[in-house]
C-alpha positions in Angstrom: 116.4 122.5 98.8 118.8 124.0 96.5 121.7 121.8 95.4 124.8 122.6 93.6 125.9 120.2 91.5 129.4 120.7 90.4 131.0 119.5 87.0 127.3 120.0 86.5 127.4 120.1 82.6 129.4 116.6 82.5 128.4 113.6 81.7 127.5 112.3 84.9 127.0 115.5 86.9 124.4 116.6 84.0 122.6 113.3 84.4 122.4 113.8 88.3 121.3 117.7 87.8 118.1 116.8 85.6 117.3 113.9 88.1 117.3 116.0 90.7 115.6 118.7 89.0 112.7 116.2 88.3 111.9 115.7 92.4 111.7 118.9 92.6 114.9 120.3 93.9 116.6 123.6 92.8 119.1 122.7 91.2 121.8 124.8 90.1 125.1 123.4 87.8 128.5 125.0 88.2 130.7 123.6 85.2 134.2 125.7 83.5 132.7 123.6 80.3 136.5 122.8 80.1 135.3 119.4 79.3 131.4 119.5 79.2 129.0 117.1 77.6 126.0 117.8 78.8 125.1 121.0 78.9 122.2 121.2 76.3 121.1 118.4 78.4 120.9 121.3 81.1 118.9 123.6 79.0 116.5 120.9 78.0 114.9 121.2 81.6 115.7 124.6 82.6 118.8 124.2 85.0 120.9 127.4 85.5 124.1 127.4 84.1 127.0 128.9 86.4 130.1 128.6 84.1 133.2 128.8 86.7 136.8 127.1 87.5 136.1 125.8 91.1 139.4 126.3 91.3 139.2 130.1 91.6 135.7 130.3 92.0 133.6 129.7 94.9 130.3 127.5 95.7 127.1 129.8 95.4 125.0 129.3 98.5 123.1 125.9 98.5 122.1 123.4 100.7 123.8 120.7 99.7 126.8 120.0 96.9 127.1 116.9 94.6 131.2 117.5 93.8 131.1 115.8 90.9 133.9 118.0 89.0 136.8 116.0 88.0 139.4 114.9 85.3 139.1 111.1 84.9 141.3 110.0 82.3 143.8 107.7 83.9 146.5 107.9 81.2 146.2 111.7 81.0 146.8 111.7 84.8 150.0 110.2 84.2 151.1 113.0 81.7 149.6 115.9 83.9 150.1 114.4 88.2 150.1 117.5 89.2 146.8 119.1 87.0 145.2 115.7 88.7 146.1 116.8 92.0 145.4 120.1 92.1 142.0 119.6 90.2 140.5 116.9 91.7 142.1 117.0 95.0 142.7 120.1 95.9 139.5 121.5 94.7 137.5 119.0 96.2 139.0 120.2 99.7 138.1 123.9 98.9 134.9 122.8 97.9 134.6 120.6 101.1 135.5 124.0 103.2 133.0 126.0 101.7 130.7 123.2 101.5 131.1 123.1 105.8 131.1 126.8 106.0 127.8 127.0 104.7 126.8 124.2 107.0 125.3 122.0 103.2 125.5 118.9 102.9 128.4 117.0 100.3 128.3 114.2 98.4 131.7 113.4 96.9 132.5 111.3 93.6 134.8 109.1 94.0 135.9 106.6 92.0 137.0 102.2 92.5 140.4 103.5 90.7 140.9 104.4 94.6 140.9 100.8 95.2 143.9 99.6 92.6 144.3 96.1 92.3 141.7 94.1 94.1 143.0 92.1 96.6 139.6 89.9 96.7 136.2 90.3 94.7 133.8 91.5 95.4 135.5 94.7 96.7 133.8 96.2 99.8 134.5 99.7 101.4 137.0 98.1 103.9 139.5 96.7 101.0 142.7 98.7 101.4 143.3 101.3 99.3 146.3 101.6 97.1 145.8 103.6 93.9 147.6 102.6 90.9 147.7 105.9 88.8 147.7 109.9 89.8 144.1 109.4 88.9 142.9 107.0 91.7 145.2 108.4 93.8 144.0 112.2 93.5 140.4 111.2 94.1 141.7 109.4 97.3 143.5 112.5 98.5 139.9 114.0 97.8 138.6 111.6 100.5 141.2 112.4 103.0 140.4 115.7 102.8 136.7 115.5 103.2 137.8 112.9 106.0 139.9 116.1 107.5 137.6 118.6 107.0 134.7 116.4 109.1 136.5 118.2 111.8 134.8 121.3 110.6 131.4 119.8 111.0 131.7 118.9 107.3 128.4 116.2 106.6 129.0 114.3 103.8 129.0 111.1 101.7 131.6 109.4 99.6 129.9 107.6 96.2 132.8 105.3 95.0 131.9 104.6 91.1 132.9 101.7 89.4 132.3 101.4 85.6 129.7 103.9 84.5 127.8 104.3 80.8 125.0 105.9 79.2 123.9 108.4 76.9 126.0 111.5 76.4 130.1 109.4 77.3 131.9 111.0 74.7 135.1 112.4 73.8 138.6 111.3 75.4 136.8 110.3 78.3 134.5 108.2 77.1 134.6 104.2 78.3 134.9 101.3 76.4 131.3 100.6 76.0 131.1 104.2 74.1 133.9 103.0 72.4 132.7 99.6 71.5 129.3 101.3 70.2 130.9 103.7 68.2 132.8 101.1 66.0 129.8 98.9 65.7 127.9 101.7 64.2 130.2 102.0 61.7 130.0 98.2 61.2 133.4 97.6 62.8 133.9 95.0 65.1 134.9 96.3 68.7 138.7 96.2 69.8 140.0 94.5 72.8 142.7 94.4 74.4 144.4 92.0 76.2 142.4 88.4 76.5 139.5 89.7 76.8 138.7 87.9 80.1 139.2 90.9 83.0 135.8 91.7 84.0 134.3 95.2 84.9 131.4 96.3 86.9 129.3 98.5 84.8 126.6 100.7 85.9 124.3 102.6 84.5 124.3 106.5 84.9 120.7 106.5 86.1 121.3 104.6 88.3 124.3 106.6 90.0 121.8 109.3 89.4 118.9 107.8 91.6 121.5 106.6 94.7 122.8 110.0 94.6 119.4 111.2 95.2 118.7 108.4 97.6 121.8 110.0 99.8 120.5 113.3 99.3 116.9 112.4 100.7 118.6 110.5 104.1 121.9 112.7 104.4 123.3 109.4 104.7 126.7 109.5 105.6 130.0 107.5 104.9 131.8 105.2 102.0 129.3 103.6 99.7 130.2 101.7 96.3 128.0 101.9 93.4 128.2 99.6 91.0 126.0 96.5 89.3 127.1 94.0 91.8 127.7 91.9 88.7 131.0 91.4 87.0 131.1 91.1 83.2 134.2 90.1 80.6 135.2 92.6 78.4 135.0 89.8 75.7 131.3 89.2 76.8 130.7 93.2 76.2 132.1 92.8 73.3 130.0 90.2 71.4 126.6 91.8 73.4 127.5 95.0 71.2 127.9 92.8 68.5 124.7 91.4 68.6 122.9 94.5 69.0 124.5 95.8 66.3 123.8 92.4 64.3 127.6 92.1 63.8 128.9 88.5 62.9 132.6 87.4 63.3 134.6 88.1 66.6 136.3 91.1 68.0 139.6 92.2 67.4 142.5 91.7 69.9 145.4 94.2 70.3 148.4 94.0 73.1 147.0 94.7 76.1 147.3 97.8 78.3 150.3 98.4 80.4 148.4 98.9 84.2 145.1 97.6 83.3 143.2 95.6 86.2 142.3 92.6 85.8 138.9 92.4 87.7 136.7 94.7 89.2 133.2 94.1 91.3 131.9 96.0 93.1 130.1 94.7 97.1 126.9 97.3 96.8 125.5 95.8 100.3 125.7 98.7 101.8 124.4 100.4 99.5 121.4 98.5 99.1 120.9 99.0 103.2 120.0 102.4 102.1 117.3 101.0 99.9 118.6 101.4 96.5 119.1 98.7 93.7 120.2 99.4 90.2 117.5 99.1 87.9 118.8 98.6 84.6 120.9 95.6 83.4 123.7 95.7 81.1 121.8 94.1 78.1 118.7 96.8 78.5 121.4 99.5 79.3 123.3 98.4 75.5 119.9 98.3 73.9 118.9 101.7 75.2 121.9 103.2 74.3 122.1 101.8 70.7 118.5 102.8 70.1 119.5 106.8 71.0 122.5 107.1 69.4 123.1 109.8 67.7 122.7 108.6 63.7 
């Protein structure tokens, strides 16, 4: 089976592509390389990379599409809302239309940001979607475009990813874990914005890849939360990183960032119903990330 991974040279896309390759799929990555961090990962396992911008280029012929291509910076989305709607929402509609015309199954990597500030936790897939940023809005618009395209026969699943972390998460898109480790590697304590009592649901990128493979295997349809099902405070995370790094003392506290969501926790009952469970605990994932960090 031929599978195209859009954004295949990115952080999450490259992990998904290499995992699917290890399972025997015929994988092709498509990426503009505008913000890629995983091209070398593809090269190491011999996955062909088509350098193309999906705003203009079409999809290669395939049996399934994993649509991971997206801009993902909340802050940048406020500066460039048009670019985010075009690159995330409009391109998703375009990819979905092309998949439908080919009869290809599609997995869309969406985001927990579509929920906005949660009315309750854990957040299930039926929680109201009230995004609080242009980024979240663009991901939700992508979901809605695919729903409309189901009228054309598109078969698809939506994976709403919570806080994904793992090797290869770098640059402006680096998550809080990467930023904490980068500082700890230099001997500095993590910087926490706000009180640190805000909570997040961290899921390892390898567990995300395993879930996507399961969707592909089962041709499952619907919307699925992808998280660990465990809430961890940012303060607790900072101390975890400091313990691994052998740093004494306390984190550094800074002013809270406007618009930061206080709490986030996924209800992953629906994903578990497919036979998936996250395998990598946060403690194990942090240790592995620390040990594999480039010197």
